[in-house]
N, C-alpha and C positions, 0 to 999 in steps of 0.2 A: 487491422480487423479490430474491431471492438471485441473489451473483455470488461467482465462484470467482475466487482470486489465484493463480496457480500461479508454480515455479518454474521454470525453462527455461534451455538453452545453445543458443546461434546460433551456426551458423558460419557465419561472415561472407565469407569468398574461398571457400567451396565447396572447398577444398583443407584443409582442418584448422591452417591457421596461424594464423586469430583466431577464437576463442571468445567470444560474449561469453559471459558466466556472469549470469542473472538468478536472486539467490539468494533467502531467503526475507526478507533486510532491505531487498531491491529486487525485489519479484514484479512480473509482470506480470499482468493481467488475462485472463481467457480467452477476450474478443473482442480483447483485444491479441496475444494470440496466433496468433489467425486472420490478423491484420493482418502478423505476421510469417511465415507460411506466405506469403503472399501477396507481401512484397516478398523473400524469403529463398527461398524453396522448399520443398515438404515436407519431403524429404530433410535441409533444411539445420539446420532446429529439432527436437531432441531433447530427451529427459528433461524433458517437458513433465507435472508433478506437482502437484495444488493443496495448498495449504499453507494454506489460508484463506477464509474465505466474509463477504460483506456485503451490504449491501442498497443497492441504485442500481438505476436507471432505464435505460432503453435508450438513452434521448434525450440523456443526461445523459454516459452512457458513450462515446456517437456522437461529440459534442461534445469531449469529453476528448481520442479520439483524433484528432479533424481537426486540434486546435490540436497534437497532438504528431507525426505522421504525415503529415497532408496532403492531397491529392486519392487516396492509394489507398485510402484508407480508404471512401470514395462507393465503388468501382471493388467492394470487401469488401463492403460495407451500402449498396447502391443504393437511392434513394427516399425519399421523404417517408415511406412506410410498410414499412422494411425488416423483416426477420426477424432477428434477433443473438441466437443461443444464449448466455446468460447462464452458465451452468455445462457443466462438462466432462460429456460424454456416461457415463455407465456411474459416475461418482464420486458418493460422499454427500456431501449438504452440510452435514453434523455436525461441519465442521471448526472451527477457532480462530475465533472473530468477531475481522476486522479493521475498521479505520475506511475510509473513500472515497479514500485512499491507500495501503491495503495493510500499514499498519504494525497491530501487534497491540495491541488495546485492553485496556489493563491496571488492573486496578481500586487504586486507593490503600485500604491494608489501613484500618480503624477506627482510632481510638487507644484503646490500654489504658490504663482506669484503673486506677491502682497507689498506692499509700500510702508507697510509697519515694521518698525525694527523689532528683529527677534528676540526673547529675554534671554537674559543670560544663565547659564547653568545655575542652579543653585547648592546643589554640591562640591563636595569637595576636587579639588583637582586629582586628576589619576593620568601618572607619566607610564606611558604603556612603550618598552623600548622596541625599536627597531621600528615604530611607527613614523617614525618624524625624518622627516628630510634633513640629511647632513650640511652644514652651512658651506658655502663656495669657498676656497684657500684664497688670503689676501682680501677677503672682506670684512 
């Protein structure tokens, strides 16, 4: 099941003095935004926008939120057969793919075969213990 990760701002005191920003580097899930609405009030959680999507199950997300926020999660999503919206209403699910922690999944580019020799490194050599194979006995 698809789940949105969102950027958001939370006004902690309700007076505009302490605003916590959940940016793209530290997003909240859409169910987590609903928990923040319950904790701080609808008017104190604002600028909630989806920034990524991932595959997640509602039961795993509820367990994650219970570990992070405690009993308030049970008030927002009560019971064993709870209803949890995983995607933000009215928003597309063709967002950037992210992992289960909300971090963007990047693909490693494949090595390009080339006939040109590689340039030697310009910095000093660094020895890293336990990173090199031991020589065979008698060699």
